[in-house]
N, C-alpha and C positions, 0 to 999 in steps of 0.2 A: 677426546674430540667427538666421539659417538655418543659419550654421555651427555655431553654439552648440548648436542644436537637433539638427542632424545628428550631432555629436559626442556629444550624450547618447544618441541613439537606437543609435549604433554601440556605445558602451559598454554599453548595456542589452541588446543583442543579444548582445555576448561573454559578458556574465555569465550570461545564460539558456542559452547554448550550455554554459558550463562546468559550469552546475548540472546540465543535463541530463544531460552526458557522466557527470560523477559518479554521479548517480543511476542512470544505465544500468548502470555498471559494478558498481555495488553489487547491483543486482538481478540481474544475470547471474551474479556470484558466488554469491549466495544461492541463486539458481535452480538452479544447476549442482549446488551441495553438496546441496541438498534432493531433487533428482532422484536422484542418485547414490545417497542415504542411504535412500530410501523401501524397496528391497527388503530391507534388513537391520533397518530401525528398528522397534523393538517393545517393548511395555513390559516383555517378559520379558527382553530385552537388556538394558534400562534398570535392571532391578531383579536381575540375576544378576551375581555377581563372575565374572571371567575364570576363576578356580579351578575353579568348578563348571560351567561352559559347554563345550559340545561343540565343543572345538577350540580353538586359539590365537586370543585376539582376539575371542570370541564373546560376551563379557559387558562390561559397561561400570560396574557398581556400585561396584567397588573403586576404579576411576579417578574416578568422580563424587566419592564420599566423601573420596578424597585430595586432589583439588582443592579441596573446599571446606574441608578442614581446614588445607591448606597455606595458601590465600588468607587465610582467616579469622585464622589463627594468626599468619602473618606481618604482618598489619595490626595486630592487636592488639598485638604486640611492637613495631612501629614509632610506634604512636600516641604513647605518652607521651614518647619521645624527639623526634619531630617537634613536638608542641604545645609541649613545654617549650623547645625552641630556638626556635620561633616567637616565644614569650613573652618569652624574653630578648632576640632581637634587635628586637622592636618596642616593649618596653615597660621595658628595663633598659639595654641596651649603648649606647643613643645612636647616634651616625654617625661613629665613628672609622675608622681604617686597618683595625683588626682585623675590624671588622664588615664592611667593604667586601670584605675578603680572604676571610672566612668565607663569605659570600654568593657570591662568585666561585666558591669551592670547591665550594658546594651546585650551582650552575650546572654546574659540570665534571662533578661525580658523577652529575647528572641525566643529562648526555649521555654517560655512559660506555656502550660497548655491553655488553650483557647477558652475552656469551660472555665478556668480561674478567672481570666480577664472577664468572661461573660458575667461570673458572678460580681465582681467588682463593679462593672457597669450596672447591674441590677439594684445593687445596694446604693451606689452613689447618685447615677444619673436617673435611674427609673423612680427610687423611692425617695431619697434625699433632696433631690433637684426638681421633683415632679412638676412645682409650680414654673419652673423656667424651661424645662425640656418637655413637659407634657406627659412623663412616664414613659411607657413604651411608646416609642415615635421615632420618626425618621431622623431627628437630630441627635437622639441618644444613640442610634444605631451607627451613625457617621462618626460620631465621637470615639465610640468603644472600637470600631474597626480602624480608625486612625491609630489608636494606640497600639493595635494587634500589629500593623504593618509599620508602623514607625522604625523598628530595629531593621528591618528587610530594606526598606528604602535609604535608610541612613548608611548602611553597610554598602549598598550600591553605590552611594554618591561618593564615599569615601574612595572605593576602588577607582571610580572615574576620575576623582582629583588625584589620586597617586599616580594614575596615567600620563597626567601632564608633564611633558619634559621639563626639568630644571633648567635646563639652558634657554628656553624661551622666556621663563620668568626672570632668570638673572640678566637676559637682555633688556627686559623692561626696566627693571630697576636701573640698568646702565644708562637708559635713556631719561632717568629722572622721574619715574613713575614711583609713587609710593605703593605700600602693600595693598591697600584696599583698591587702587585703581589697576594694580595687576590682576588682582582678583577678578575684578568686574570685567576686565578687558580681555585677559588673557587665560586665566584659569577656568572660569564659567564657561566662557564659549568653548574652550577646548574639550571640557569634559561634559558638555551639553548632552551629547548623544548617549553617553554611558548613563548620565542622569534619567534622561529620557526612557532608556531602556529599562532601569529599576524602577520608574513611574509605571511603565505599562505591566511589568511583571507583579507590582504591588496591586494594580486594578484586578489582575487575575487572581491574586491571592484573597484579596477582598470578597469577589465575587462568588468564590467557592466556599466562604466560611458559613458554618450553620449555627454552632454552638452560641457565638457572641451576639448573633442577629436575633435568635429565638429569645435571649434573656435581655435584649435592649430595644429592639425595633418593634417586636411583636409580629403581627400579620394583619393584613386587610385584602378584602376581597374586591375593592376598588381600586381604580387608577388614580394616583395623587392628583389632587386639583389645588389650585392656588386661590385661597380666601380668607377671610377674617371673620370671626364670630365673637360676640361677647359671651365672656365665661368668667365667672367670678373666682373660680379655682384657680386661675393663671395669673402671672404676673400682668400688671397694667389692666386686667380685666378683659383681656381678649385671648382668643386661641388662634393661632396662625397656622393656616393649613398650606402646605403638607408638612411642615418643620415639626409641629407638637402633635402631629396625628400618626397612627399606626400605618405601617408600610409593608408590602409584601416581599419576599425573595425566593429565588427558585430552590435554594436548598430546604426552605421551609415548606414548599409546595411538595417537594419530594418526600420530606419526613411525614407529612400529613397523610400521604397516599398509603404509608404503611401503618400510620398510627390508626388510622380509620379505615381499614379495608372494607368494611361493609357500607361504605358510604362512596369511596372513591374507586373507580376501576384499575386494577392492577397495571394496566397498559398505559393509563393516564400518567401514573407516577413515574413510568420509565420513559414516557413522552418528556415530561419536565426534566428527568436526569439527562436525555439526550440533548435537550437544547442547551442546559447548563454546560454541558462537556463542550457542545459546539462553540460557545461563547468563549470559554476558557481557551481552547484550541485557537481560535482566531486571534485573541489577546496574544498567546504565545507567538504565534506566527508574525504578528505586529513586532514583537521585541526582537525574534529573529531578522527581520527585516531590518530593524533599525541596526543591529549588530553587523549585518552584513553590508550596509552602506556606510557604516563607519570603518569598515576594514578597507572597502574600495577606495574610501577618501583618503 
């Protein structure tokens, strides 16, 4: 009995130590970034685009807006494909070899390094389809990020659909509804909060990505603007802004601060990192709020 109690105490101590070290590492990282960012961080910096700032890297508005556009746009693009795939696998496909193979490929896709997806986007979207996408552009970045987050959103949608009680669906069938009516009126509404949680987490995953954005969206010091200009290099002879134009993102701003240390102040790079972390934390807080409301409901 004493041995069992001692083993439990030892395991409890190891668990506390691991948790304490994890929290300490997080506090040190966030604290260092915050201290380094304070000298440059200001409302003026946040609301001023880099093109209007005094010096390279002095404004973040273009990168903040670009990050929001890329993350939301890619998630909106990936959502119908992810949810449709999850519904097919969980409610139509059964449990055959094809389903198991497809599920395995989704796992492989989920574990593929982002730099590999970035190179794929560079070769296909930026070079091969540049007359349509505009090369390094917002639309290239959105498509590339959508491919990156598709497995994450699809797995979250699967988990949400699996949480739907089968008794409710069987009751729907018993009342005369067919499979599609049951999915539309019962399954999707019941799983909606879980799907929304996956949506929000996917936005956060896309917002913090750097390799894919560098190799597909490029970078711009200007805030995106909507307009069209004639250009013979593009399909139909016009260039559509901002879809076929370069767009900025906060991870690239952070990267530039260390790529060009002689041009960008160190503190400005940490300020961009602080804003990016703040955005990701807000996104994750929204996801937790959705989960909490779902549990209450």
